[in-house]
N, CA, C and O of each residue as an XYZ file, in Angstrom:
344
protein
N     -22.932     17.273    -32.878
C     -21.892     15.965    -32.994
C     -21.345     15.203    -32.307
O     -20.335     15.724    -31.833
N     -21.638     13.137    -31.657
C     -20.725     13.332    -30.526
C     -19.155     12.237    -30.848
O     -19.133     11.392    -31.743
N     -18.162     12.470    -30.058
C     -17.650     12.043    -30.692
C     -17.458     10.259    -29.808
O     -18.170     10.112    -28.814
N     -16.745      9.325    -30.122
C     -16.677      8.398    -29.188
C     -15.405      7.719    -30.053
O     -14.943      7.972    -31.165
N     -15.014      6.615    -28.889
C     -14.289      5.474    -29.401
C     -14.374      4.676    -29.974
O     -15.540      4.579    -30.358
N     -13.438      3.503    -30.525
C     -14.130      2.821    -31.103
C     -14.564      1.707    -29.844
O     -15.710      1.289    -29.684
N     -13.435      1.349    -29.037
C     -14.293      0.190    -27.703
C     -15.449      0.709    -26.772
O     -16.007      0.067    -25.883
N     -15.769      2.401    -27.279
C     -17.391      2.887    -26.866
C     -18.025      2.547    -27.712
O     -19.123      2.160    -27.311
N     -17.910      2.492    -28.652
C     -19.132      2.458    -30.203
C     -18.996      0.833    -30.253
O     -19.861      0.588    -31.094
N     -18.349     -0.668    -29.808
C     -18.124     -1.400    -29.490
C     -19.276     -1.964    -28.105
O     -20.260     -2.689    -28.254
N     -18.780     -1.379    -26.835
C     -19.316     -1.424    -25.395
C     -20.842     -0.796    -25.796
O     -21.582     -1.711    -25.437
N     -21.594      0.135    -26.274
C     -22.240      0.200    -26.824
C     -23.143      0.589    -27.887
O     -24.020      1.444    -28.005
N     -22.677     -0.255    -28.576
C     -23.506     -0.136    -30.138
C     -24.699     -0.188    -30.576
O     -25.059      0.141    -31.706
N     -25.522     -0.698    -29.507
C     -27.446     -0.271    -30.039
C     -27.532      0.926    -29.343
O     -28.361      1.681    -29.851
N     -26.956      1.386    -28.332
C     -27.875      2.565    -28.401
C     -26.916      3.978    -28.812
O     -27.333      5.113    -28.582
N     -25.780      3.746    -29.353
C     -25.428      4.721    -30.128
C     -25.823      4.852    -31.675
O     -25.871      5.908    -32.306
N     -26.111      3.507    -32.182
C     -27.358      3.384    -33.063
C     -28.774      3.654    -32.987
O     -29.330      3.865    -34.066
N     -29.478      3.692    -31.933
C     -29.990      4.324    -31.601
C     -30.464      6.292    -31.807
O     -31.323      7.015    -32.311
N     -29.237      6.347    -31.036
C     -28.941      7.572    -31.170
C     -28.896      8.604    -33.056
O     -29.235      9.707    -33.484
N     -28.320      7.460    -33.530
C     -28.398      7.947    -35.337
C     -29.339      7.689    -35.365
O     -29.952      8.703    -35.696
N     -30.576      6.216    -35.101
C     -31.531      6.392    -35.630
C     -32.791      7.671    -35.571
O     -33.634      7.885    -36.442
N     -32.637      8.292    -34.475
C     -33.503     10.252    -33.927
C     -32.757     10.992    -35.100
O     -33.687     11.561    -35.673
N     -31.850     11.237    -35.633
C     -30.932     12.240    -36.177
C     -29.688     13.269    -36.050
O     -29.447     14.325    -36.635
N     -28.827     12.369    -34.817
C     -27.417     12.507    -34.809
C     -26.254     11.632    -35.466
O     -26.275     10.491    -35.927
N     -25.468     12.358    -35.371
C     -24.726     12.016    -36.247
C     -23.304     11.770    -35.460
O     -23.120     12.631    -34.600
N     -22.372     10.902    -35.547
C     -21.479     10.377    -33.905
C     -19.823     10.387    -35.017
O     -19.751     10.188    -36.230
N     -18.970     10.617    -34.272
C     -17.507     10.334    -35.067
C     -16.777      9.463    -34.517
O     -16.386      9.857    -33.419
N     -16.528      8.765    -34.705
C     -15.755      7.071    -34.556
C     -14.888      7.735    -34.887
O     -14.763      8.454    -35.878
N     -13.634      7.329    -33.299
C     -11.955      8.045    -33.604
C     -11.126      6.636    -33.049
O     -11.628      5.594    -32.626
N      -9.918      6.935    -33.182
C      -9.146      5.474    -32.963
C      -7.720      6.400    -32.320
O      -6.971      7.250    -32.802
N      -7.832      5.727    -31.017
C      -6.821      7.269    -30.887
C      -6.386      8.173    -30.944
O      -5.218      8.563    -30.942
N      -8.206      9.054    -31.060
C      -8.183     10.389    -31.224
C      -8.305     10.675    -32.728
O      -8.872     11.747    -32.942
N      -7.921      9.998    -33.839
C      -7.480     10.083    -35.316
C      -9.380      9.758    -35.776
O      -9.945      8.690    -36.013
N      -9.799     10.862    -35.756
C     -11.310     10.299    -36.499
C     -11.097      9.495    -37.505
O     -10.092      9.898    -38.090
N     -11.667      8.266    -38.168
C     -11.677      7.234    -38.988
C     -12.948      6.572    -39.563
O     -12.947      5.725    -40.457
N     -14.616      7.337    -38.596
C     -15.660      7.269    -39.742
C     -16.121      7.836    -39.132
O     -15.561      8.304    -38.141
N     -17.897      8.163    -39.563
C     -18.621      9.319    -39.203
C     -20.212      8.100    -39.260
O     -20.586      7.615    -40.328
N     -20.647      7.925    -38.441
C     -22.196      7.085    -38.574
C     -23.364      8.274    -38.642
O     -23.486      9.161    -37.798
N     -24.187      8.106    -39.809
C     -25.231      8.920    -39.606
C     -26.591      9.050    -40.149
O     -26.636      7.870    -40.500
N     -27.355      9.354    -40.389
C     -29.001      8.757    -40.436
C     -28.862      7.704    -41.591
O     -27.654      7.526    -41.435
N     -29.221      6.781    -42.748
C     -29.956      5.844    -43.193
C     -31.015      7.263    -44.880
O     -32.210      7.560    -44.851
N     -30.609      7.450    -45.318
C     -31.526      8.019    -46.587
C     -31.720      6.895    -47.556
O     -30.834      6.197    -48.050
N     -33.001      6.823    -47.755
C     -33.532      6.360    -48.593
C     -33.067      6.976    -50.005
O     -32.380      6.158    -50.617
N     -33.184      7.751    -50.445
C     -32.985      8.439    -51.663
C     -31.620      9.555    -50.945
O     -31.811     10.619    -50.355
N     -29.582      8.548    -51.389
C     -29.186      9.734    -51.178
C     -28.095     10.095    -52.525
O     -28.208      9.713    -53.690
N     -27.470     10.598    -52.171
C     -26.602     11.709    -53.485
C     -26.147     11.218    -54.693
O     -26.035     11.868    -55.732
N     -25.789      9.610    -54.460
C     -25.233      8.971    -55.334
C     -26.091      8.484    -56.587
O     -26.633      7.403    -56.359
N     -26.273      8.849    -57.470
C     -27.165      8.312    -58.733
C     -26.195      7.427    -59.900
O     -25.208      7.939    -60.429
N     -26.591      6.236    -60.148
C     -26.114      5.436    -60.779
C     -26.637      5.504    -62.296
O     -27.755      5.088    -62.597
N     -25.690      6.093    -63.291
C     -26.420      6.066    -64.923
C     -26.043      6.326    -65.977
O     -25.144      7.165    -66.038
N     -26.669      5.603    -67.513
C     -26.076      5.225    -68.608
C     -24.736      6.613    -68.492
O     -24.901      7.664    -67.872
N     -23.787      6.322    -69.071
C     -22.774      7.080    -69.513
C     -23.461      8.348    -70.496
O     -24.277      7.991    -71.346
N     -23.223      9.398    -70.410
C     -23.982     10.256    -70.969
C     -23.074     10.081    -72.573
O     -23.792      9.454    -73.352
N     -22.052     10.375    -73.060
C     -21.954     10.111    -74.295
C     -22.007      8.534    -75.028
O     -22.908      7.704    -74.905
N     -20.697      8.413    -75.851
C     -20.674      6.923    -76.109
C     -19.926      6.511    -75.425
O     -20.249      5.391    -75.030
N     -18.807      6.944    -74.961
C     -17.919      6.044    -73.804
C     -18.529      4.717    -73.848
O     -19.611      4.717    -74.436
N     -18.080      3.390    -73.319
C     -18.648      2.464    -72.858
C     -17.766      2.018    -71.904
O     -18.270      2.035    -70.781
N     -16.536      1.593    -71.947
C     -15.254      1.857    -71.533
C     -14.284      2.774    -71.362
O     -14.766      3.887    -71.568
N     -13.022      2.834    -71.051
C     -11.917      3.180    -70.790
C     -11.125      2.952    -72.072
O     -10.282      3.775    -72.426
N     -11.391      1.802    -72.804
C     -10.827      1.548    -74.368
C     -11.352      2.252    -75.237
O     -10.597      2.430    -76.194
N     -12.611      2.877    -75.348
C     -13.256      3.252    -75.534
C     -13.080      4.784    -76.248
O     -13.666      5.147    -77.267
N     -11.795      5.862    -75.180
C     -12.008      7.037    -75.056
C     -10.338      7.183    -76.235
O      -9.532      6.269    -76.409
N     -10.293      8.041    -76.610
C      -9.083      8.387    -77.601
C      -8.360      8.659    -76.631
O      -8.790      9.034    -75.540
N      -7.452      8.537    -76.856
C      -5.849      9.391    -76.229
C      -5.402     10.328    -77.272
O      -5.618     10.465    -78.476
N      -4.823     10.819    -76.530
C      -4.044     12.272    -77.316
C      -2.264     11.582    -77.651
O      -1.772     10.629    -77.047
N      -1.599     12.378    -78.738
C      -0.011     11.443    -78.670
C       0.616     11.846    -77.732
O       0.520     12.793    -76.952
N       1.720     10.473    -77.986
C       2.552     10.345    -76.344
C       3.630     11.631    -76.812
O       4.164     11.768    -77.912
N       3.773     12.604    -75.478
C       4.805     13.491    -76.096
C       6.029     13.510    -75.884
O       6.387     13.631    -74.713
N       6.947     13.409    -76.841
C       8.710     13.011    -76.232
C       8.935     14.107    -75.888
O       8.769     15.164    -76.498
N       9.570     13.791    -74.265
C      10.347     14.771    -73.881
C      11.951     14.805    -74.405
O      12.727     15.441    -73.693
N      12.338     14.333    -75.280
C      14.344     14.002    -75.221
C      14.932     14.307    -73.915
O      15.950     14.994    -73.831
N      14.266     13.772    -72.785
C      15.644     12.844    -71.952
C      14.362     11.587    -71.301
O      13.132     11.609    -71.336
N      15.271     10.658    -70.784
C      14.744      9.319    -70.263
C      14.176      9.674    -68.929
O      14.947     10.030    -68.038
N      12.960      9.610    -68.729
C      12.006     10.046    -67.647
C      12.618      8.464    -66.376
O      13.097      8.591    -65.249
N      12.360      7.233    -67.097
C      12.767      6.753    -65.374
C      14.365      7.316    -65.138
O      14.746      7.854    -64.098
N      14.922      7.152    -65.931
C      16.638      8.112    -65.213
C      16.702      9.066    -64.315
O      17.243      9.239    -63.222
N      15.774      9.854    -65.296
C      16.424     11.101    -64.380
C      15.213     10.679    -62.816
O      15.660     11.034    -61.726
N      13.729      9.932    -62.817
C      13.244      9.316    -61.232
C      14.774      8.586    -60.554
O      15.225      8.922    -59.459
N      15.178      7.932    -61.124
C      16.595      7.623    -60.152
C      17.538      8.307    -59.719
O      18.102      8.399    -58.628
N      17.720      9.100    -61.362
C      18.398     10.497    -60.329
C      18.120     10.834    -58.654
O      18.795     10.715    -57.633
N      16.791     11.304    -58.961
C      16.426     11.918    -58.284
C      16.059     11.431    -57.000
O      15.997     12.143    -55.997
N      15.797     10.118    -57.040
C      15.465      8.877    -55.844
C      16.721      9.142    -55.210
O      16.601      9.527    -54.046
N      18.324      9.011    -55.804
C      19.934      8.618    -55.860
C      20.052      9.967    -54.757
O      20.437      9.635    -53.636
N      19.849     11.008    -54.894
C      19.760     12.314    -54.344
C      19.152     11.998    -52.917
O      19.719     12.040    -51.825
N      18.198     11.758    -53.142
C      17.113     11.541    -51.772
C      17.797     10.947    -50.428
O      17.458     11.176    -49.267
N      19.189      9.858    -51.043
C      19.436      8.957    -50.182
C      20.397      9.796    -49.076
O      20.835      9.223    -48.078
């Protein structure tokens, strides 16, 4: 798997795409940090879109459990925690 920078990819895009077409993989880096991976295209990928398995058609159809009473104000706890961080 080859690692190349963004500038290298831009300068020689066609050459790198030919390499990928032949089965190679390329990791594109920006300042030595990987940001993308070029791999050969497969017509049959692992992602399959299908109908929902259950009767749910949207998030609104899902029944949520009853809320939990904490006995404390969650917002006040969060604000207090943030005040301590300063």
